[in-house]
All heavy atoms as a GROMACS GRO file, in nm:
protein
  622
    1MET      N    1  11.765  10.598  11.816
    1MET     CA    2  11.628  10.594  11.784
    1MET      C    3  11.585  10.722  11.712
    1MET      O    4  11.507  10.719  11.618
    1MET     CB    5  11.543  10.567  11.906
    1MET     CG    6  11.567  10.431  11.969
    1MET     SD    7  11.536  10.294  11.854
    1MET     CE    8  11.362  10.313  11.823
    2GLN      N    9  11.637  10.837  11.760
    2GLN     CA   10  11.601  10.963  11.699
    2GLN      C   11  11.643  10.965  11.553
    2GLN      O   12  11.571  11.015  11.466
    2GLN     CB   13  11.660  11.079  11.775
    2GLN     CG   14  11.597  11.099  11.914
    2GLN     CD   15  11.667  11.213  11.988
    2GLN    OE1   16  11.774  11.259  11.948
    2GLN    NE2   17  11.612  11.250  12.104
    3GLY      N   18  11.764  10.913  11.523
    3GLY     CA   19  11.810  10.907  11.385
    3GLY      C   20  11.724  10.822  11.298
    3GLY      O   21  11.697  10.855  11.185
    4LEU      N   22  11.685  10.705  11.350
    4LEU     CA   23  11.598  10.619  11.270
    4LEU      C   24  11.459  10.687  11.243
    4LEU      O   25  11.418  10.678  11.129
    4LEU     CB   26  11.570  10.484  11.347
    4LEU     CG   27  11.696  10.394  11.365
    4LEU    CD1   28  11.656  10.274  11.451
    4LEU    CD2   29  11.739  10.345  11.228
    5ARG      N   30  11.411  10.747  11.343
    5ARG     CA   31  11.283  10.819  11.327
    5ARG      C   32  11.294  10.929  11.219
    5ARG      O   33  11.207  10.949  11.134
    5ARG     CB   34  11.236  10.880  11.458
    5ARG     CG   35  11.155  10.790  11.535
    5ARG     CD   36  11.077  10.857  11.646
    5ARG     NE   37  11.061  10.762  11.757
    5ARG     CZ   38  11.140  10.750  11.861
    5ARG    NH1   39  11.247  10.834  11.882
    5ARG    NH2   40  11.118  10.659  11.952
    6HIS      N   41  11.414  11.002  11.226
    6HIS     CA   42  11.432  11.114  11.130
    6HIS      C   43  11.436  11.055  10.987
    6HIS      O   44  11.375  11.109  10.897
    6HIS     CB   45  11.557  11.190  11.159
    6HIS     CG   46  11.583  11.299  11.073
    6HIS    ND1   47  11.518  11.424  11.085
    6HIS    CD2   48  11.655  11.310  10.960
    6HIS    CE1   49  11.553  11.501  10.989
    6HIS    NE2   50  11.635  11.438  10.906
    7VAL      N   51  11.512  10.942  10.969
    7VAL     CA   52  11.515  10.890  10.831
    7VAL      C   53  11.381  10.844  10.782
    7VAL      O   54  11.344  10.868  10.668
    7VAL     CB   55  11.612  10.766  10.834
    7VAL    CG1   56  11.603  10.686  10.699
    7VAL    CG2   57  11.756  10.813  10.854
    8ILE      N   58  11.302  10.782  10.868
    8ILE     CA   59  11.172  10.731  10.828
    8ILE      C   60  11.074  10.846  10.797
    8ILE      O   61  10.999  10.846  10.699
    8ILE     CB   62  11.115  10.638  10.933
    8ILE    CG1   63  11.196  10.504  10.935
    8ILE    CG2   64  10.963  10.613  10.908
    8ILE    CD1   65  11.159  10.410  11.052
    9GLU      N   66  11.082  10.949  10.886
    9GLU     CA   67  10.984  11.061  10.873
    9GLU      C   68  11.037  11.167  10.767
    9GLU      O   69  10.959  11.246  10.726
    9GLU     CB   70  10.963  11.129  11.008
    9GLU     CG   71  10.894  11.032  11.108
    9GLU     CD   72  10.893  11.086  11.248
    9GLU    OE1   73  10.943  11.205  11.272
    9GLU    OE2   74  10.842  11.013  11.333
   10ASN      N   75  11.163  11.175  10.744
   10ASN     CA   76  11.220  11.278  10.652
   10ASN      C   77  11.320  11.217  10.560
   10ASN      O   78  11.442  11.246  10.561
   10ASN     CB   79  11.288  11.385  10.741
   10ASN     CG   80  11.201  11.444  10.841
   10ASN    OD1   81  11.118  11.521  10.810
   10ASN    ND2   82  11.215  11.404  10.967
   11PRO      N   83  11.282  11.129  10.472
   11PRO     CA   84  11.376  11.055  10.386
   11PRO      C   85  11.451  11.150  10.291
   11PRO      O   86  11.570  11.134  10.264
   11PRO     CB   87  11.290  10.957  10.305
   11PRO     CG   88  11.154  11.006  10.318
   11PRO     CD   89  11.146  11.083  10.450
   12GLU      N   90  11.384  11.256  10.239
   12GLU     CA   91  11.455  11.347  10.139
   12GLU      C   92  11.572  11.413  10.218
   12GLU      O   93  11.680  11.427  10.159
   12GLU     CB   94  11.353  11.447  10.091
   12GLU     CG   95  11.247  11.386   9.999
   12GLU     CD   96  11.293  11.360   9.860
   12GLU    OE1   97  11.387  11.435   9.819
   12GLU    OE2   98  11.239  11.273   9.797
   13ASN      N   99  11.543  11.472  10.331
   13ASN     CA  100  11.644  11.542  10.408
   13ASN      C  101  11.754  11.450  10.450
   13ASN      O  102  11.873  11.478  10.446
   13ASN     CB  103  11.584  11.613  10.530
   13ASN     CG  104  11.683  11.683  10.613
   13ASN    OD1  105  11.715  11.633  10.724
   13ASN    ND2  106  11.739  11.792  10.568
   14SER      N  107  11.719  11.330  10.492
   14SER     CA  108  11.814  11.231  10.527
   14SER      C  109  11.904  11.190  10.416
   14SER      O  110  12.026  11.171  10.440
   14SER     CB  111  11.743  11.105  10.589
   14SER     OG  112  11.673  11.140  10.707
   15ALA      N  113  11.848  11.176  10.302
   15ALA     CA  114  11.931  11.140  10.178
   15ALA      C  115  12.029  11.259  10.147
   15ALA      O  116  12.146  11.232  10.116
   15ALA     CB  117  11.835  11.118  10.060
   16GLU      N  118  11.984  11.382  10.162
   16GLU     CA  119  12.081  11.487  10.135
   16GLU      C  120  12.191  11.490  10.239
   16GLU      O  121  12.306  11.517  10.202
   16GLU     CB  122  12.002  11.620  10.150
   16GLU     CG  123  11.901  11.646  10.032
   16GLU     CD  124  11.807  11.761  10.057
   16GLU    OE1  125  11.822  11.830  10.159
   16GLU    OE2  126  11.723  11.779   9.969
   17ILE      N  127  12.164  11.463  10.362
   17ILE     CA  128  12.271  11.452  10.463
   17ILE      C  129  12.362  11.330  10.432
   17ILE      O  130  12.484  11.356  10.442
   17ILE     CB  131  12.206  11.430  10.606
   17ILE    CG1  132  12.129  11.559  10.646
   17ILE    CG2  133  12.309  11.391  10.706
   17ILE    CD1  134  12.042  11.540  10.766
   18ALA      N  135  12.307  11.223  10.391
   18ALA     CA  136  12.394  11.104  10.365
   18ALA      C  137  12.488  11.135  10.247
   18ALA      O  138  12.608  11.100  10.249
   18ALA     CB  139  12.302  10.982  10.324
   19VAL      N  140  12.441  11.206  10.140
   19VAL     CA  141  12.523  11.241  10.027
   19VAL      C  142  12.629  11.342  10.072
   19VAL      O  143  12.744  11.322  10.030
   19VAL     CB  144  12.434  11.296   9.913
   19VAL    CG1  145  12.524  11.356   9.803
   19VAL    CG2  146  12.348  11.189   9.856
   20ARG      N  147  12.594  11.434  10.152
   20ARG     CA  148  12.690  11.541  10.189
   20ARG      C  149  12.806  11.482  10.273
   20ARG      O  150  12.914  11.527  10.259
   20ARG     CB  151  12.608  11.644  10.273
   20ARG     CG  152  12.699  11.766  10.307
   20ARG     CD  153  12.630  11.878  10.385
   20ARG     NE  154  12.489  11.885  10.345
   20ARG     CZ  155  12.392  11.903  10.430
   20ARG    NH1  156  12.406  11.908  10.556
   20ARG    NH2  157  12.262  11.915  10.388
   21TYR      N  158  12.773  11.382  10.361
   21TYR     CA  159  12.877  11.336  10.453
   21TYR      C  160  12.932  11.199  10.418
   21TYR      O  161  13.015  11.146  10.495
   21TYR     CB  162  12.822  11.339  10.592
   21TYR     CG  163  12.797  11.480  10.643
   21TYR    CD1  164  12.664  11.527  10.648
   21TYR    CD2  165  12.902  11.564  10.677
   21TYR    CE1  166  12.647  11.659  10.692
   21TYR    CE2  167  12.884  11.693  10.724
   21TYR     CZ  168  12.751  11.741  10.727
   21TYR     OH  169  12.730  11.866  10.768
   22ALA      N  170  12.890  11.138  10.306
   22ALA     CA  171  12.946  11.008  10.268
   22ALA      C  172  13.095  11.024  10.237
   22ALA      O  173  13.136  11.112  10.161
   22ALA     CB  174  12.874  10.961  10.143
   23VAL      N  175  13.179  10.944  10.304
   23VAL     CA  176  13.326  10.961  10.281
   23VAL      C  177  13.389  10.842  10.216
   23VAL      O  178  13.496  10.851  10.161
   23VAL     CB  179  13.393  10.980  10.418
   23VAL    CG1  180  13.357  11.116  10.485
   23VAL    CG2  181  13.369  10.869  10.518
   24ASP      N  182  13.321  10.727  10.216
   24ASP     CA  183  13.383  10.603  10.159
   24ASP      C  184  13.318  10.561  10.030
   24ASP      O  185  13.354  10.457   9.975
   24ASP     CB  186  13.391  10.499  10.264
   24ASP     CG  187  13.253  10.455  10.311
   24ASP    OD1  188  13.162  10.534  10.290
   24ASP    OD2  189  13.240  10.349  10.365
   25VAL      N  190  13.221  10.637   9.983
   25VAL     CA  191  13.151  10.590   9.855
   25VAL      C  192  13.093  10.715   9.786
   25VAL      O  193  13.050  10.813   9.853
   25VAL     CB  194  13.041  10.493   9.899
   25VAL    CG1  195  12.938  10.551   9.981
   25VAL    CG2  196  12.980  10.425   9.771
   26GLU      N  197  13.086  10.711   9.662
   26GLU     CA  198  13.011  10.813   9.577
   26GLU      C  199  12.864  10.774   9.590
   26GLU      O  200  12.828  10.662   9.550
   26GLU     CB  201  13.058  10.813   9.433
   26GLU     CG  202  13.201  10.862   9.413
   26GLU     CD  203  13.213  11.013   9.423
   26GLU    OE1  204  13.116  11.082   9.381
   26GLU    OE2  205  13.312  11.064   9.467
   27LEU      N  206  12.784  10.865   9.638
   27LEU     CA  207  12.645  10.833   9.660
   27LEU      C  208  12.559  10.948   9.612
   27LEU      O  209  12.587  11.067   9.637
   27LEU     CB  210  12.617  10.818   9.812
   27LEU     CG  211  12.485  10.776   9.864
   27LEU    CD1  212  12.453  10.628   9.815
   27LEU    CD2  213  12.483  10.784  10.018
   28THR      N  214  12.458  10.913   9.534
   28THR     CA  215  12.365  11.011   9.488
   28THR      C  216  12.238  11.016   9.578
   28THR      O  217  12.222  10.918   9.654
   28THR     CB  218  12.306  10.984   9.345
   28THR    OG1  219  12.234  10.869   9.348
   28THR    CG2  220  12.430  10.969   9.245
   29LYS      N  221  12.163  11.119   9.575
   29LYS     CA  222  12.046  11.122   9.655
   29LYS      C  223  11.948  11.021   9.619
   29LYS      O  224  11.886  10.958   9.705
   29LYS     CB  225  11.979  11.268   9.633
   29LYS     CG  226  11.863  11.288   9.721
   29LYS     CD  227  11.802  11.428   9.698
   29LYS     CE  228  11.671  11.442   9.774
   29LYS     NZ  229  11.621  11.581   9.763
   30GLU      N  230  11.937  10.988   9.488
   30GLU     CA  231  11.847  10.883   9.452
   30GLU      C  232  11.890  10.741   9.508
   30GLU      O  233  11.807  10.663   9.542
   30GLU     CB  234  11.843  10.873   9.293
   30GLU     CG  235  11.773  10.998   9.235
   30GLU     CD  236  11.853  11.121   9.232
   30GLU    OE1  237  11.981  11.116   9.240
   30GLU    OE2  238  11.797  11.229   9.232
   31GLN      N  239  12.022  10.721   9.506
   31GLN     CA  240  12.076  10.595   9.564
   31GLN      C  241  12.049  10.588   9.718
   31GLN      O  242  12.004  10.481   9.761
   31GLN     CB  243  12.225  10.586   9.538
   31GLN     CG  244  12.263  10.555   9.395
   31GLN     CD  245  12.408  10.571   9.369
   31GLN    OE1  246  12.476  10.655   9.427
   31GLN    NE2  247  12.465  10.483   9.282
   32ALA      N  248  12.063  10.696   9.782
   32ALA     CA  249  12.035  10.697   9.923
   32ALA      C  250  11.889  10.681   9.958
   32ALA      O  251  11.853  10.599  10.039
   32ALA     CB  252  12.077  10.833   9.990
   33LEU      N  253  11.803  10.736   9.873
   33LEU     CA  254  11.658  10.720   9.893
   33LEU      C  255  11.622  10.572   9.863
   33LEU      O  256  11.540  10.511   9.933
   33LEU     CB  257  11.581  10.809   9.792
   33LEU     CG  258  11.573  10.953   9.842
   33LEU    CD1  259  11.519  11.039   9.728
   33LEU    CD2  260  11.494  10.970   9.964
   34ARG      N  261  11.682  10.514   9.767
   34ARG     CA  262  11.661  10.369   9.735
   34ARG      C  263  11.704  10.279   9.844
   34ARG      O  264  11.630  10.183   9.886
   34ARG     CB  265  11.720  10.331   9.600
   34ARG     CG  266  11.708  10.189   9.559
   34ARG     CD  267  11.564  10.161   9.526
   34ARG     NE  268  11.552  10.022   9.468
   34ARG     CZ  269  11.449   9.944   9.500
   34ARG    NH1  270  11.350   9.981   9.569
   34ARG    NH2  271  11.449   9.817   9.454
   35ARG      N  272  11.816  10.312   9.904
   35ARG     CA  273  11.861  10.231  10.020
   35ARG      C  274  11.771  10.238  10.139
   35ARG      O  275  11.738  10.138  10.202
   35ARG     CB  276  11.999  10.278  10.069
   35ARG     CG  277  12.115  10.241   9.978
   35ARG     CD  278  12.245  10.283  10.031
   35ARG     NE  279  12.356  10.250   9.950
   35ARG     CZ  280  12.481  10.268   9.979
   35ARG    NH1  281  12.510  10.320  10.103
   35ARG    NH2  282  12.579  10.235   9.903
   36TYR      N  283  11.717  10.358  10.164
   36TYR     CA  284  11.619  10.379  10.266
   36TYR      C  285  11.492  10.298  10.240
   36TYR      O  286  11.434  10.228  10.329
   36TYR     CB  287  11.580  10.528  10.287
   36TYR     CG  288  11.694  10.618  10.331
   36TYR    CD1  289  11.691  10.751  10.310
   36TYR    CD2  290  11.805  10.561  10.399
   36TYR    CE1  291  11.790  10.834  10.347
   36TYR    CE2  292  11.906  10.643  10.440
   36TYR     CZ  293  11.904  10.781  10.409
   36TYR     OH  294  12.004  10.869  10.448
   37GLU      N  295  11.446  10.298  10.112
   37GLU     CA  296  11.332  10.224  10.071
   37GLU      C  297  11.346  10.072  10.102
   37GLU      O  298  11.265  10.005  10.158
   37GLU     CB  299  11.300  10.251   9.926
   37GLU     CG  300  11.181  10.178   9.872
   37GLU     CD  301  11.168  10.200   9.726
   37GLU    OE1  302  11.203  10.313   9.672
   37GLU    OE2  303  11.118  10.105   9.658
   38LEU      N  304  11.470  10.019  10.061
   38LEU     CA  305  11.495   9.880  10.079
   38LEU      C  306  11.514   9.836  10.225
   38LEU      O  307  11.480   9.729  10.256
   38LEU     CB  308  11.619   9.834   9.998
   38LEU     CG  309  11.601   9.854   9.843
   38LEU    CD1  310  11.740   9.835   9.776
   38LEU    CD2  311  11.499   9.753   9.791
   39GLN      N  312  11.566   9.925  10.304
   39GLN     CA  313  11.597   9.895  10.444
   39GLN      C  314  11.491   9.925  10.536
   39GLN      O  315  11.490   9.883  10.650
   39GLN     CB  316  11.726   9.971  10.491
   39GLN     CG  317  11.847   9.927  10.412
   39GLN     CD  318  11.969  10.016  10.444
   39GLN    OE1  319  11.952  10.124  10.508
   39GLN    NE2  320  12.086   9.973  10.399
   40GLU      N  321  11.385   9.995  10.489
   40GLU     CA  322  11.275  10.039  10.584
   40GLU      C  323  11.216   9.924  10.655
   40GLU      O  324  11.186   9.920  10.775
   40GLU     CB  325  11.168  10.122  10.513
   40GLU     CG  326  11.066  10.173  10.609
   40GLU     CD  327  10.972  10.274  10.541
   40GLU    OE1  328  10.978  10.290  10.419
   40GLU    OE2  329  10.883  10.320  10.612
   41ALA      N  330  11.184   9.811  10.584
   41ALA     CA  331  11.118   9.697  10.643
   41ALA      C  332  11.210   9.632  10.751
   41ALA      O  333  11.158   9.586  10.848
   41ALA     CB  334  11.085   9.588  10.537
   42LEU      N  335  11.337   9.639  10.729
   42LEU     CA  336  11.432   9.587  10.827
   42LEU      C  337  11.432   9.672  10.953
   42LEU      O  338  11.439   9.625  11.067
   42LEU     CB  339  11.576   9.570  10.777
   42LEU     CG  340  11.597   9.473  10.668
   42LEU    CD1  341  11.734   9.490  10.614
   42LEU    CD2  342  11.567   9.330  10.713
   43VAL      N  343  11.426   9.804  10.933
   43VAL     CA  344  11.433   9.891  11.045
   43VAL      C  345  11.296   9.910  11.119
   43VAL      O  346  11.289   9.890  11.237
   43VAL     CB  347  11.475  10.036  10.998
   43VAL    CG1  348  11.468  10.135  11.111
   43VAL    CG2  349  11.619  10.024  10.945
   44ALA      N  350  11.194   9.935  11.045
   44ALA     CA  351  11.063   9.959  11.099
   44ALA      C  352  10.985   9.830  11.128
   44ALA      O  353  10.894   9.826  11.211
   44ALA     CB  354  10.986  10.056  11.015
   45GLY      N  355  11.009   9.727  11.048
   45GLY     CA  356  10.937   9.609  11.055
   45GLY      C  357  10.801   9.612  10.992
   45GLY      O  358  10.760   9.721  10.947
   46SER      N  359  10.732   9.508  10.981
   46SER     CA  360  10.602   9.510  10.917
   46SER      C  361  10.501   9.440  11.013
   46SER      O  362  10.392   9.400  10.968
   46SER     CB  363  10.614   9.432  10.785
   46SER     OG  364  10.659   9.302  10.805
   47ASP      N  365  10.533   9.435  11.139
   47ASP     CA  366  10.449   9.367  11.229
   47ASP      C  367  10.380   9.451  11.334
   47ASP      O  368  10.342   9.406  11.437
   47ASP     CB  369  10.524   9.247  11.300
   47ASP     CG  370  10.660   9.298  11.345
   47ASP    OD1  371  10.690   9.424  11.353
   47ASP    OD2  372  10.743   9.213  11.386
   48GLU      N  373  10.377   9.580  11.302
   48GLU     CA  374  10.308   9.679  11.390
   48GLU      C  375  10.370   9.696  11.524
   48GLU      O  376  10.306   9.753  11.618
   48GLU     CB  377  10.156   9.643  11.407
   48GLU     CG  378  10.080   9.625  11.276
   48GLU     CD  379  10.080   9.759  11.193
   48GLU    OE1  380  10.070   9.862  11.246
   48GLU    OE2  381  10.091   9.744  11.067
   49LEU      N  382  10.494   9.648  11.547
   49LEU     CA  383  10.562   9.669  11.678
   49LEU      C  384  10.627   9.809  11.671
   49LEU      O  385  10.655   9.858  11.561
   49LEU     CB  386  10.657   9.560  11.702
   49LEU     CG  387  10.602   9.422  11.725
   49LEU    CD1  388  10.712   9.317  11.728
   49LEU    CD2  389  10.521   9.417  11.851
   50PRO      N  390  10.650   9.869  11.791
   50PRO     CA  391  10.720  10.002  11.795
   50PRO      C  392  10.858   9.992  11.728
   50PRO      O  393  10.928   9.892  11.726
   50PRO     CB  394  10.730  10.028  11.941
   50PRO     CG  395  10.639   9.937  12.010
   50PRO     CD  396  10.621   9.820  11.920
   51LEU      N  397  10.907  10.105  11.675
   51LEU     CA  398  11.033  10.114  11.617
   51LEU      C  399  11.143  10.074  11.716
   51LEU      O  400  11.139  10.120  11.838
   51LEU     CB  401  11.059  10.260  11.574
   51LEU     CG  402  11.193  10.291  11.508
   51LEU    CD1  403  11.198  10.215  11.371
   51LEU    CD2  404  11.207  10.442  11.478
   52GLY      N  405  11.234   9.984  11.679
   52GLY     CA  406  11.338   9.938  11.769
   52GLY      C  407  11.302   9.817  11.848
   52GLY      O  408  11.390   9.760  11.914
   53HIS      N  409  11.174   9.781  11.850
   53HIS     CA  410  11.136   9.664  11.924
   53HIS      C  411  11.192   9.534  11.858
   53HIS      O  412  11.176   9.519  11.740
   53HIS     CB  413  10.982   9.653  11.932
   53HIS     CG  414  10.929   9.546  12.023
   53HIS    ND1  415  10.919   9.560  12.153
   53HIS    CD2  416  10.901   9.418  11.990
   53HIS    CE1  417  10.875   9.444  12.208
   53HIS    NE2  418  10.861   9.358  12.112
   54MET      N  419  11.246   9.443  11.932
   54MET     CA  420  11.297   9.322  11.881
   54MET      C  421  11.223   9.201  11.936
   54MET      O  422  11.179   9.202  12.052
   54MET     CB  423  11.446   9.305  11.915
   54MET     CG  424  11.535   9.408  11.849
   54MET     SD  425  11.525   9.413  11.666
   54MET     CE  426  11.593   9.251  11.625
   55THR      N  427  11.208   9.102  11.852
   55THR     CA  428  11.144   8.981  11.887
   55THR      C  429  11.235   8.872  11.845
   55THR      O  430  11.329   8.889  11.767
   55THR     CB  431  11.008   8.955  11.821
   55THR    OG1  432  11.031   8.948  11.677
   55THR    CG2  433  10.907   9.066  11.847
   56ALA      N  434  11.217   8.750  11.896
   56ALA     CA  435  11.299   8.635  11.856
   56ALA      C  436  11.287   8.607  11.709
   56ALA      O  437  11.389   8.583  11.646
   56ALA     CB  438  11.256   8.508  11.937
   57ASP      N  439  11.173   8.628  11.656
   57ASP     CA  440  11.160   8.607  11.511
   57ASP      C  441  11.236   8.711  11.428
   57ASP      O  442  11.301   8.676  11.328
   57ASP     CB  443  11.008   8.619  11.473
   57ASP     CG  444  10.984   8.587  11.326
   57ASP    OD1  445  11.027   8.482  11.280
   57ASP    OD2  446  10.917   8.669  11.259
   58ARG      N  447  11.229   8.838  11.467
   58ARG     CA  448  11.309   8.943  11.404
   58ARG      C  449  11.459   8.909  11.404
   58ARG      O  450  11.528   8.920  11.312
   58ARG     CB  451  11.286   9.076  11.464
   58ARG     CG  452  11.165   9.149  11.410
   58ARG     CD  453  11.166   9.288  11.458
   58ARG     NE  454  11.047   9.358  11.412
   58ARG     CZ  455  11.025   9.485  11.426
   58ARG    NH1  456  11.112   9.559  11.497
   58ARG    NH2  457  10.919   9.547  11.378
   59TRP      N  458  11.508   8.867  11.524
   59TRP     CA  459  11.650   8.830  11.537
   59TRP      C  460  11.681   8.717  11.443
   59TRP      O  461  11.777   8.717  11.372
   59TRP     CB  462  11.682   8.788  11.682
   59TRP     CG  463  11.711   8.902  11.770
   59TRP    CD1  464  11.628   8.947  11.872
   59TRP    CD2  465  11.817   8.998  11.767
   59TRP    NE1  466  11.687   9.058  11.930
   59TRP    CE2  467  11.802   9.092  11.867
   59TRP    CE3  468  11.936   9.009  11.690
   59TRP    CZ2  469  11.888   9.192  11.895
   59TRP    CZ3  470  12.021   9.110  11.715
   59TRP    CH2  471  12.007   9.196  11.817
   60ASN      N  472  11.599   8.618  11.438
   60ASN     CA  473  11.627   8.497  11.358
   60ASN      C  474  11.626   8.533  11.206
   60ASN      O  475  11.708   8.486  11.131
   60ASN     CB  476  11.518   8.391  11.378
   60ASN     CG  477  11.536   8.322  11.517
   60ASN    OD1  478  11.642   8.323  11.575
   60ASN    ND2  479  11.424   8.263  11.565
   61ARG      N  480  11.537   8.619  11.165
   61ARG     CA  481  11.528   8.662  11.022
   61ARG      C  482  11.652   8.743  10.990
   61ARG      O  483  11.710   8.729  10.878
   61ARG     CB  484  11.403   8.742  10.995
   61ARG     CG  485  11.280   8.652  10.975
   61ARG     CD  486  11.154   8.733  10.936
   61ARG     NE  487  11.105   8.801  11.058
   61ARG     CZ  488  11.060   8.922  11.063
   61ARG    NH1  489  11.052   8.996  10.956
   61ARG    NH2  490  11.018   8.970  11.176
   62GLN      N  491  11.698   8.834  11.081
   62GLN     CA  492  11.822   8.910  11.054
   62GLN      C  493  11.942   8.830  11.043
   62GLN      O  494  12.022   8.842  10.958
   62GLN     CB  495  11.832   9.020  11.168
   62GLN     CG  496  11.945   9.111  11.143
   62GLN     CD  497  11.929   9.202  11.020
   62GLN    OE1  498  11.817   9.227  10.974
   62GLN    NE2  499  12.042   9.242  10.962
   63VAL      N  500  11.957   8.735  11.142
   63VAL     CA  501  12.074   8.646  11.138
   63VAL      C  502  12.073   8.559  11.014
   63VAL      O  503  12.176   8.547  10.950
   63VAL     CB  504  12.080   8.562  11.262
   63VAL    CG1  505  12.178   8.450  11.258
   63VAL    CG2  506  12.111   8.649  11.384
   64ALA      N  507  11.962   8.506  10.976
   64ALA     CA  508  11.946   8.426  10.848
   64ALA      C  509  11.985   8.508  10.731
   64ALA      O  510  12.062   8.454  10.641
   64ALA     CB  511  11.806   8.372  10.833
   65SER      N  512  11.951   8.633  10.725
   65SER     CA  513  11.983   8.718  10.610
   65SER      C  514  12.136   8.743  10.609
   65SER      O  515  12.198   8.740  10.501
   65SER     CB  516  11.910   8.853  10.622
   65SER     OG  517  11.948   8.935  10.522
   66LEU      N  518  12.197   8.767  10.726
   66LEU     CA  519  12.336   8.794  10.727
   66LEU      C  520  12.418   8.671  10.686
   66LEU      O  521  12.517   8.676  10.616
   66LEU     CB  522  12.379   8.832  10.872
   66LEU     CG  523  12.331   8.969  10.917
   66LEU    CD1  524  12.363   8.987  11.071
   66LEU    CD2  525  12.394   9.077  10.836
   67ILE      N  526  12.372   8.554  10.725
   67ILE     CA  527  12.433   8.424  10.681
   67ILE      C  528  12.422   8.405  10.538
   67ILE      O  529  12.516   8.371  10.464
   67ILE     CB  530  12.379   8.307  10.768
   67ILE    CG1  531  12.426   8.319  10.910
   67ILE    CG2  532  12.427   8.179  10.710
   67ILE    CD1  533  12.358   8.230  11.009
   68GLN      N  534  12.297   8.425  10.491
   68GLN     CA  535  12.266   8.404  10.346
   68GLN      C  536  12.356   8.489  10.255
   68GLN      O  537  12.407   8.444  10.152
   68GLN     CB  538  12.120   8.437  10.320
   68GLN     CG  539  12.080   8.422  10.173
   68GLN     CD  540  11.931   8.458  10.150
   68GLN    OE1  541  11.859   8.488  10.235
   68GLN    NE2  542  11.894   8.451  10.020
   69TYR      N  543  12.383   8.607  10.289
   69TYR     CA  544  12.462   8.702  10.210
   69TYR      C  545  12.605   8.711  10.251
   69TYR      O  546  12.674   8.801  10.211
   69TYR     CB  547  12.396   8.839  10.208
   69TYR     CG  548  12.260   8.833  10.142
   69TYR    CD1  549  12.145   8.837  10.209
   69TYR    CD2  550  12.245   8.820  10.002
   69TYR    CE1  551  12.017   8.829  10.152
   69TYR    CE2  552  12.134   8.803   9.942
   69TYR     CZ  553  12.015   8.814  10.012
   69TYR     OH  554  11.895   8.800   9.946
   70GLY      N  555  12.654   8.615  10.326
   70GLY     CA  556  12.797   8.606  10.358
   70GLY      C  557  12.856   8.710  10.448
   70GLY      O  558  12.971   8.736  10.450
   71GLN      N  559  12.763   8.773  10.527
   71GLN     CA  560  12.808   8.874  10.618
   71GLN      C  561  12.832   8.817  10.762
   71GLN      O  562  12.886   8.884  10.846
   71GLN     CB  563  12.703   8.988  10.636
   71GLN     CG  564  12.672   9.048  10.496
   71GLN     CD  565  12.792   9.124  10.443
   71GLN    OE1  566  12.857   9.201  10.508
   71GLN    NE2  567  12.828   9.084  10.322
   72MET      N  568  12.801   8.693  10.780
   72MET     CA  569  12.818   8.623  10.916
   72MET      C  570  12.831   8.482  10.891
   72MET      O  571  12.769   8.414  10.803
   72MET     CB  572  12.695   8.662  10.995
   72MET     CG  573  12.698   8.602  11.134
   72MET     SD  574  12.542   8.650  11.216
   72MET     CE  575  12.563   8.567  11.369
   73GLU      N  576  12.922   8.415  10.967
   73GLU     CA  577  12.940   8.273  10.964
   73GLU      C  578  12.903   8.208  11.098
   73GLU      O  579  12.923   8.276  11.195
   73GLU     CB  580  13.082   8.236  10.928
   73GLU     CG  581  13.125   8.277  10.789
   73GLU     CD  582  13.268   8.240  10.760
   73GLU    OE1  583  13.324   8.157  10.831
   73GLU    OE2  584  13.323   8.293  10.662
   74LEU      N  585  12.843   8.088  11.097
   74LEU     CA  586  12.813   8.023  11.218
   74LEU      C  587  12.940   7.956  11.263
   74LEU      O  588  13.022   7.905  11.182
   74LEU     CB  589  12.707   7.918  11.195
   74LEU     CG  590  12.562   7.969  11.162
   74LEU    CD1  591  12.469   7.854  11.132
   74LEU    CD2  592  12.514   8.050  11.283
   75PRO      N  593  12.962   7.949  11.398
   75PRO     CA  594  13.084   7.878  11.446
   75PRO      C  595  13.068   7.726  11.411
   75PRO      O  596  12.961   7.673  11.402
   75PRO     CB  597  13.081   7.900  11.595
   75PRO     CG  598  12.944   7.954  11.624
   75PRO     CD  599  12.884   8.002  11.501
   76MET      N  600  13.177   7.667  11.394
   76MET     CA  601  13.186   7.517  11.358
   76MET      C  602  13.135   7.440  11.483
   76MET      O  603  13.161   7.474  11.593
   76MET     CB  604  13.324   7.476  11.327
   76MET     CG  605  13.384   7.542  11.202
   76MET     SD  606  13.293   7.490  11.053
   76MET     CE  607  13.353   7.321  11.042
   77CYS      N  608  13.048   7.349  11.455
   77CYS     CA  609  12.998   7.253  11.564
   77CYS      C  610  13.101   7.144  11.583
   77CYS      O  611  13.165   7.092  11.488
   77CYS     CB  612  12.865   7.194  11.518
   77CYS     SG  613  12.735   7.316  11.498
   78GLU      N  614  13.126   7.116  11.708
   78GLU     CA  615  13.216   7.008  11.736
   78GLU      C  616  13.152   6.874  11.768
   78GLU      O  617  13.039   6.870  11.807
   78GLU     CB  618  13.303   7.043  11.859
   78GLU     CG  619  13.387   7.167  11.830
   78GLU     CD  620  13.474   7.201  11.951
   78GLU    OE1  621  13.495   7.122  12.038
   78GLU    OE2  622  13.525   7.316  11.942
   0.00000   0.00000   0.00000
């Protein structure tokens, strides 16, 4: 949670850290900032709930996104 708060409250510094320690990808500060921008709604949400709070709706939206983009498969129904 402290790391999430730091990224949200200090995106510039967080981007510099990400670029410095990225080991599996070439990453620019601008790319890191863009990733934070795109992921902020997933992390912080837009429903005024505290950071890290989960609801059934949030879980459902996250799972649907993972399935939509091929990151997760549903088990076969018998």
